[in-house]
N, C-alpha and C positions, 0 to 999 in steps of 0.2 A: 417533418418538424424540429424545428432549433436548428436544423443545417443552414438557413438564411441569416439567422440571427448570427452563426458561429463566426459566416465568412464575412459579415457587417462589423463585428468587433476586428474578426482578422487585421481586413485595412485599416483600422484604427490603429490597430498596435503599430502596425508598420508606417501609418502617415504622420502620428504626432511625435514633433518635434520637442516636446519640453517631457524631463525624467520623470515628473510627477503622474503629468496625464498618461503616457506610455507604464507606466508602474499602477496603474488604475485598471488600464484597457487588456492588459494581461493577466488581474485577477479576475476580471468580466469574463476573459477567456476561457480558464479554468472553471467558474461555474458553470459557462455553456458547454464546457466538454462532458462534467460530469454529469449532466443533465441528459446529453448524448449516448453517455456511456450506459444510465437505466433504462432508456431509450429501446438500446440495442441487447440490454437483457433482456426485455420482456418479448422483444421480437423472434430470439432464439428459443423461449417460452413457445411462440407460435410456430416458431417453423417445426419443433418438435412434437406438435400436434398433429393426431391424425383426421382431424376436423378438418382443416383445411387442406384442402387439396391443389388449388394454385398457390404455389408459392413463390413465384421468380419475384413480384413484388417485392415480396420480406427480403430476398436474398440483395435483391440490391440496394435496398436501403440497408442493410445492414452491411455491404460491402463500402455505400458510401460512408456511414457513420464510422468504421473501421479506417477508411483512408482520413476522413478529418482527424481522426485520433492519432494518425502517423504526423499529419499535417501538425498537433497540437504540441507533437513531441519532438520535433525538429524547433519549434518555436520556445521550448521549456529551455533544452540545452542552451539555445541560443543566450537564453536570460541567465543559466549559471555559467557559461563560460565566459561572458565576453569581458574584456579588460575595463575595469572601471575606470580608473586614471593611473598616471605615473605613481604619485603617492603608494597606492594601490597594490601595485605592482611591487614596488620598493618595499612595501611591507609584509609582500607574499615573498618574496624573495629571502625576507629573511627568519619565518615562521620554521623551526627545526621538522626535520623529514618525520621522528617518529612522529611527532606533533599534527602533522599534515595529513599520514597516514591515517593516524586516528581518528580525523576529522573526518576523513573520506569515507572510513568504514562505519560511521557513524551514521553519515548521510545516506551510504546505501541503506543501513538498517531502518532507519525511518521512510525512506523510500517504497519500501517495501511493505511496513505496518501501513503507510497510507494508501497503499496500492490494495491490498487483504481488507483495508476499513471501506474502502468505493468500491469493493467486489459485494464486501457483507452486505452494505447498503442495497445493493442492487437486488441481494436475495431476499430480502426484508421488503423491498416494496415489492417482488412478486406473490409473495406471502400474503400482503396487504392486498392484493389483488383477488388472489384466490379465495382468501377468506370474506371477502366483500361481495362472492355468489351466494346467494339464498340455499342454492342446492347446489350441491358439490358433487361431480362424479369421481369413477373410482379412480380413474386417472388422474385428477385432482388433488387426491388425499396421497396419493405414491410419490406425485411432484412434493407436498410439502413434506412429507419425508426425506426426499434429496435436498430438496433448498434448505432443512432445519438442521440436518448433515453438516450440508457446507458452510454454514453459518459458526456451526458446532467446531469442526478442525478449521477454518481461516480464526476463531477466536484463540487456540488453542495455538498458533504460530505466533500470533498478537502477545499475547501471554511470554510466549518464548523469546519472540524477540526483544521485547521490550525488555528481558531477564538478561539477555545476553548486553544489551544498550547498557545499564547501569551497573555491570561487570567492566567492563567497556570503561565506563565513564571513572570508576573508581579503580583502574590503575591492575584489574586484577583478571585482562585479557587483553593481549594485544591484539591489533589489526591483521599480524599474519592467522593466528587461529580463526577468524572472520569467513579468510578466503577459503577455508575446508569446509563451507557451508553455503559455496555463490550456486555451484553449480547447481544441486538440488535442491538448493528454493528458489534458484530461476526457472527451474523445469514445473516446481509448483506452481508460484504465483501465476507462472504463465499457462500451463494448460488447465490447472484449476477455477480460471474463468468460470469455465461451463462446471454447474453443481453434478451434472451428470458421471463427469470423470474423477469425482472426488471419492476415496473409499470412504467406508463408514464402519470400520473397526477403531475401539478406542485409541488405539497406540499406531496407529498404520504408519505417521509420519515422524516417530520419534527417533529414526536412524539417521533422520538429518540430523541432529543435535546431539550423536552420540558421541561424536571427535571432541569436545567442547567440555564432556563431562559436568552439567551443569549442574545436577544436585549436588557433587560434592563440593562446588565452586561455590553455590548459594551458600551452604552450611558453614563454611568458611567463611563467608560473607557474613551472615547471621553474629557468626562467633567474633568476629573483629569488633563490628558494633557495640556488640555487648560489652568487649572488656572497653574499649573508646568510654563508654559509658558510664561503665563502673569507674575507669579513673579519674575522669571527671565528675563524678561523685565524691571521692574521697580528695578531692581538691577543694572542694566546697565546704565536707565537714572539714578537712585542717584549717579553712579560713573560720 
């Protein structure tokens, strides 16, 4: 389910000659891979169930979907790295290196937020499926707890990453600091697409952000905004 549609759109992406058509098909391909990712999450739930004895077909389907996910990553990478035009390349050459690094860091953070959001949508779809059953088994109740914890922990990271992006945009954090959390964050996003692997203690993953000292930075950010607001209010009073 969905694989045939993905392959058909894939062919359209690479056979399109006009740029606007290509961009449309790339958008359609992204929608289709999200559907496949949600389907894969459901398959992982079924594989974990003791009620299903013969899991070969499920495992084969999961592997096929993951192959399509890798295929999409290659396409997405081409979208991001393609040379647009001589004019575009000339502009890129003029970009300040520090600003280029900041942009790359922001794109990285946004990419992780998008991945976590997609995974969360998969968890929510699984919860909806379990809740739709008239009579839940004890194993399904346990599964609900695991999925709800996955959503809670993912939302914690999304909140933290949005916080980091604001600090980056405001110049209160630089791209070198972002490098400090990449390894741990990459590991979390990659391994914790499976909610069974997510710890359920409240601050289990706070260590990822410790080196950034976010709480103090955000306090300073609030103070700076308050100071700017007070300054503007004084200017208005003078007028």
